[in-house]
C-alpha positions in Angstrom: 93.6 218.7 -87.1 94.7 215.1 -87.3 96.4 215.2 -83.9 93.7 216.9 -81.9 94.1 216.2 -78.2 97.7 215.1 -78.4 100.5 217.1 -76.6 103.8 218.2 -78.1 106.7 219.6 -76.0 109.3 221.7 -77.8 112.6 222.1 -75.9 114.2 225.3 -77.2 112.4 228.5 -78.1 114.5 229.7 -81.0 113.6 229.8 -84.6 113.5 226.1 -85.3 111.5 225.4 -82.2 109.0 228.2 -82.9 108.5 227.0 -86.5 107.9 223.5 -85.3 105.5 224.6 -82.6 103.4 226.6 -85.2 103.2 223.7 -87.6 102.3 221.1 -84.9 99.7 223.4 -83.5 98.2 223.7 -87.0 97.9 219.9 -86.9 95.9 220.0 -83.7 98.6 219.3 -81.1 98.5 221.2 -77.8 101.9 222.7 -77.9 104.2 224.0 -75.2 107.6 225.5 -75.9 110.2 225.4 -73.1 113.1 228.0 -73.4 115.9 227.8 -70.9 116.7 231.5 -70.8 114.8 233.7 -68.3 114.1 236.4 -70.9 113.0 236.4 -74.5 115.9 235.8 -76.9 117.6 238.7 -78.8 120.0 236.9 -81.1 122.5 239.8 -80.8 121.2 241.3 -84.1 123.1 238.8 -86.2 122.1 238.3 -89.9 120.3 235.4 -91.5 119.8 234.5 -95.1 116.1 234.0 -95.4 116.1 230.8 -97.6 112.8 229.7 -99.1 112.4 227.0 -96.4 112.4 229.5 -93.6 110.4 232.0 -95.7 107.6 229.4 -96.3 105.8 230.0 -93.0 105.3 233.7 -93.7 104.4 233.1 -97.3 101.8 230.4 -96.7 100.3 230.8 -93.3 101.3 234.0 -91.4 99.4 237.3 -91.5 102.7 239.2 -91.2 103.9 240.9 -94.3 107.1 239.0 -95.3 108.4 242.0 -97.3 108.7 243.9 -94.0 110.8 241.1 -92.5 113.7 241.1 -94.9 116.0 243.1 -97.1 116.6 242.0 -100.7 119.8 242.0 -102.7 120.1 242.4 -106.5 123.6 240.9 -107.1 126.2 238.4 -106.1 129.4 240.5 -106.0 133.1 239.7 -105.3 135.6 242.4 -104.4 139.4 242.2 -104.6 141.8 243.7 -102.1 141.7 247.0 -103.9 137.9 247.3 -103.8 137.6 246.4 -107.5 134.6 244.3 -108.6 136.1 241.0 -109.9 132.9 239.1 -110.3 129.2 240.0 -110.4 126.0 238.4 -111.5 122.3 239.2 -110.9 121.1 237.1 -107.9 118.2 238.0 -105.6 118.4 236.9 -102.0 116.4 237.8 -99.0 118.2 238.7 -95.7 116.8 239.2 -92.3 118.1 239.5 -88.7 117.8 236.8 -86.2 115.8 239.0 -83.9 113.4 240.1 -86.7 112.6 236.5 -87.6 112.3 235.4 -84.0 109.9 238.2 -83.1 107.7 237.4 -86.1 107.4 233.7 -85.3 106.8 234.4 -81.6 104.1 236.9 -82.5 102.3 234.2 -84.6 102.6 231.6 -81.8 101.7 233.9 -78.9 103.3 233.9 -75.5 100.7 231.8 -73.6 102.4 228.5 -74.6 106.0 229.9 -74.6 107.6 229.2 -71.2 110.8 231.0 -70.2 113.2 229.8 -67.5 112.8 226.1 -68.3 116.2 224.4 -68.5 115.9 220.8 -69.6 117.9 218.4 -67.4 116.4 214.9 -67.8 113.7 212.7 -69.3 112.0 209.3 -69.2 109.7 207.7 -71.8 107.6 204.7 -72.4 105.7 203.5 -75.5 103.1 206.1 -75.1 104.6 209.3 -73.8 107.8 211.3 -72.8 108.3 213.0 -69.5 110.7 216.0 -69.3 112.3 217.4 -66.2 113.6 220.9 -65.8 116.0 222.5 -63.3 113.2 224.7 -61.9 111.4 221.6 -60.7 108.8 221.6 -63.4 107.8 218.3 -65.1 106.0 218.0 -68.5 104.6 215.0 -70.2 103.9 214.9 -73.9 103.0 212.5 -76.7 105.9 214.0 -78.8 109.0 215.8 -77.8 111.1 217.9 -80.2 114.6 219.0 -79.1 115.3 222.2 -80.9 117.8 223.6 -78.4 120.7 224.4 -80.7 124.3 223.7 -81.3 125.0 222.9 -77.6 121.8 220.9 -77.3 121.1 219.4 -73.9 118.8 216.9 -75.7 121.6 215.7 -78.0 124.0 215.3 -75.0 121.4 213.2 -73.2 120.4 211.0 -76.2 123.8 210.8 -78.0 126.5 211.5 -75.3 129.2 210.1 -77.6 128.6 212.8 -80.3 130.9 215.8 -79.9 131.2 218.9 -82.1 134.3 218.9 -84.3 136.2 222.1 -84.6 136.9 223.2 -88.2 140.2 225.0 -87.6 138.8 228.5 -88.0 136.6 231.0 -86.3 134.1 233.6 -87.6 134.3 237.2 -86.5 130.8 238.6 -86.7 129.2 242.1 -86.4 126.8 244.6 -87.6 127.1 248.3 -88.5 124.4 250.9 -89.0 124.3 252.2 -92.6 124.8 255.8 -91.4 128.3 254.9 -90.1 129.5 253.8 -93.5 130.9 255.8 -96.4 129.0 256.2 -99.7 131.6 254.0 -101.5 131.2 251.1 -99.1 127.4 251.4 -99.3 127.5 251.4 -103.1 129.7 248.2 -103.2 127.8 246.3 -100.5 124.4 247.7 -100.0 122.6 245.9 -102.9 124.5 242.6 -102.9 125.6 239.5 -101.2 129.2 240.4 -101.1 132.4 238.4 -100.8 136.1 239.3 -100.5 138.8 236.6 -100.4 142.3 236.9 -99.1 145.1 234.4 -98.5 143.3 231.6 -96.5 140.6 233.9 -95.4 137.3 235.4 -96.6 134.4 237.6 -95.6 130.7 237.4 -96.4 128.6 240.7 -96.2 125.0 241.7 -96.7 122.4 244.3 -95.5 119.8 243.2 -92.9 116.9 244.8 -91.1 117.7 247.2 -88.3 117.1 246.1 -84.7 113.7 247.9 -84.8 112.8 245.8 -87.8 113.2 248.6 -90.3 114.2 247.5 -93.9 114.3 251.1 -95.3 117.4 252.1 -97.2 119.4 254.4 -95.0 118.3 252.7 -91.8 119.5 249.2 -92.3 122.3 247.3 -90.6 125.2 245.8 -92.6 126.1 242.3 -91.4 129.3 240.3 -92.0 131.1 237.1 -91.1 134.9 237.1 -91.4 136.5 233.7 -91.3 140.0 233.5 -89.9 142.1 230.4 -89.4 143.0 229.5 -85.8 144.4 225.9 -85.8 146.2 226.1 -82.5 143.9 224.5 -79.9 145.6 226.3 -77.0 145.2 229.7 -78.6 141.6 228.8 -79.4 141.0 228.2 -75.7 142.3 231.7 -75.0 140.3 233.3 -77.8 137.1 231.6 -76.7 137.5 232.7 -73.1 135.6 235.9 -72.4 136.6 238.9 -70.3 135.1 237.3 -67.2 137.1 234.1 -67.6 134.2 232.0 -68.9 134.9 229.7 -71.9 132.2 230.0 -74.6 131.1 226.7 -76.0 130.0 228.1 -79.3 130.5 231.9 -79.2 131.7 234.9 -77.3 129.0 237.6 -77.1 129.3 241.3 -78.2 131.3 243.3 -75.6 132.7 240.2 -74.0 135.6 239.3 -76.4 139.0 240.1 -74.8 140.2 243.5 -76.0 143.6 242.2 -77.2 141.9 239.9 -79.7 139.6 242.6 -81.0 142.6 245.0 -81.4 144.6 242.3 -83.3 141.7 241.5 -85.6 141.1 245.2 -86.4 144.8 245.8 -87.1 144.9 242.9 -89.5 141.8 243.6 -91.5 143.2 246.6 -93.3 145.8 244.4 -95.1 143.8 241.2 -95.4 140.5 242.4 -96.9 139.1 245.0 -99.3 138.7 248.5 -97.9 134.9 248.2 -98.0 135.0 245.0 -96.0 137.6 246.5 -93.7 135.3 249.5 -93.0 132.5 247.2 -91.9 134.8 245.5 -89.4 136.5 248.7 -88.2 133.2 250.5 -87.6 131.8 247.6 -85.5 131.7 248.7 -81.9 131.4 245.2 -80.4 132.4 242.4 -82.8 131.9 238.9 -81.5 133.2 235.4 -82.2 131.7 232.2 -83.4 133.6 228.9 -83.2 133.0 227.2 -86.5 132.1 223.5 -85.9 130.6 220.4 -87.5 128.2 218.0 -85.8 126.9 214.7 -87.4 124.4 212.5 -85.7 123.7 208.8 -86.5 120.0 209.1 -85.5 117.4 211.8 -85.1 114.5 209.8 -83.6 114.6 208.2 -80.2 111.2 206.7 -79.4 108.9 209.6 -79.3 111.7 212.2 -79.1 113.4 213.8 -82.0 116.4 216.1 -82.7 115.7 219.0 -85.0 117.8 221.8 -86.4 121.2 222.4 -84.8 120.3 219.9 -82.1 121.0 217.3 -84.8 123.3 218.1 -87.6 125.3 221.3 -87.3 126.7 222.7 -90.6 129.3 225.5 -91.0 127.7 228.8 -92.1 129.0 228.8 -95.6 125.8 227.6 -97.2 123.7 229.8 -94.9 121.4 226.9 -94.5 121.1 226.3 -90.7 117.8 228.1 -90.4 116.6 226.6 -93.7 117.4 223.1 -92.5 115.5 223.5 -89.2 112.5 224.9 -91.1 112.7 222.1 -93.7 112.8 219.4 -91.0 109.8 221.0 -89.2 107.7 221.1 -92.4 108.7 217.5 -93.2 107.8 216.4 -89.7 104.4 218.0 -89.9 103.8 216.3 -93.3 104.7 212.9 -92.0 102.5 213.3 -88.9 99.7 214.2 -91.3 100.3 211.1 -93.4 100.2 208.9 -90.3 97.4 210.3 -88.2 97.3 208.9 -84.6 100.5 207.0 -85.2 103.4 209.2 -84.0 106.1 206.4 -84.1 105.2 205.5 -87.7 105.4 209.2 -88.7 108.8 209.6 -87.0 110.1 206.4 -88.7 109.0 207.9 -92.1 110.6 211.3 -91.3 114.0 210.3 -90.2 115.8 208.8 -93.3 115.3 211.9 -95.4 116.5 214.2 -92.7 119.6 212.1 -92.1 120.4 212.2 -95.8 120.0 216.0 -96.1 122.0 216.6 -92.9 124.9 214.5 -94.1 124.9 216.0 -97.5 124.9 219.5 -96.2 127.8 218.9 -93.8 129.8 217.3 -96.6 129.2 220.4 -98.8 130.1 223.0 -96.2 133.2 221.1 -95.2 134.2 221.2 -98.9 133.4 224.9 -99.1 135.4 225.7 -96.0 138.4 223.8 -97.3 138.3 225.6 -100.6 138.0 229.0 -98.9 140.3 228.7 -95.9 142.9 226.0 -96.9 143.1 225.5 -100.7 142.4 229.0 -101.9 140.4 227.3 -104.7 137.0 229.0 -104.4 135.6 229.9 -107.8 132.7 232.5 -107.8 130.8 231.0 -110.7 130.8 227.5 -109.2 127.2 226.8 -108.1 128.3 224.1 -105.6 129.7 227.0 -103.6 126.4 228.9 -103.4 124.0 229.4 -100.5 121.2 226.9 -100.1 120.1 223.8 -98.3 120.9 221.6 -101.3 123.9 221.7 -103.7 123.7 223.6 -106.9 120.7 225.7 -105.8 119.8 228.4 -108.3 118.6 231.8 -107.0 115.6 231.1 -104.8 112.0 231.7 -105.8 110.0 233.4 -103.0 
């Protein structure tokens, strides 16, 4: 409780913000989380690889049973375009859904300090505090501010207006399918594995996740995928990233809002570009959605008493499945530095920043390499450990 009596404000009530809030509260901070949406987040049911960094809170401090938050795979498995297994090795990974992880963290935090409908718009700070302003007219003052407001971070735009996301040249089609909608053959090939299938300048990643209700029981799971497709034409990208109502999505187009013509073209193409098992996942998805794959690098993460954390700072393509792990790792490192420098927040932030910059740059370097090998060079090798999931290169299977 080294920071008893100090206040921390977290801008962004997603997974990184909640993890940070929990850890700072354990240090003694009075913590308030400010989420811009008027309702609790749902995450559209998307899948997350539950890396050890993100699993750590539940393993060390939560009363929730982590085994009920995630599914577990037994293999890393690659399929060819004929559904034949071309590579397989025993690898155990945990998978969860965005909503399951979010609800677990929010339950641990409690809703008393979780404020919906607070859209950050401006700030001032001096040597001792930071004052935040929100569009609803509310003002908050804190000793420490953490911006954890995601890829389109308003905090980053305020603190680093020159930093812009860099489009990768491809998009990710995402979706989930209930296990009951799939054939026995597809479940056999994808239900116990982290699965991949590669085509010509394209690939898909597949794995089972908890159901929307949190169930991890076999027979009641969801099957999640990300199918990466090249889209280098910037004009066509603008069309694809404009939803049915004419709004241009900065990061993604939500389920049910992607223009029908693009969904129809995608589903027509999948039968020739991917394995039948992978194609079945895509074809059985009622409302697939789109993620624009981007990179963001930041030169700094500390600005006086304000910091950028998670996707508010570095944004890494999904190939290493490390976005949630990076946010959690940064949150744990921040708590550890604050504990090392009690009653000296600026010193703690100064100690925290260099390591996070190094990890962020290294991760972005690696996922750019992974994307080039998968989507451009066709040089992805299944046994190459530099192409594996994980926050750091060459990660072996995680120990939970």
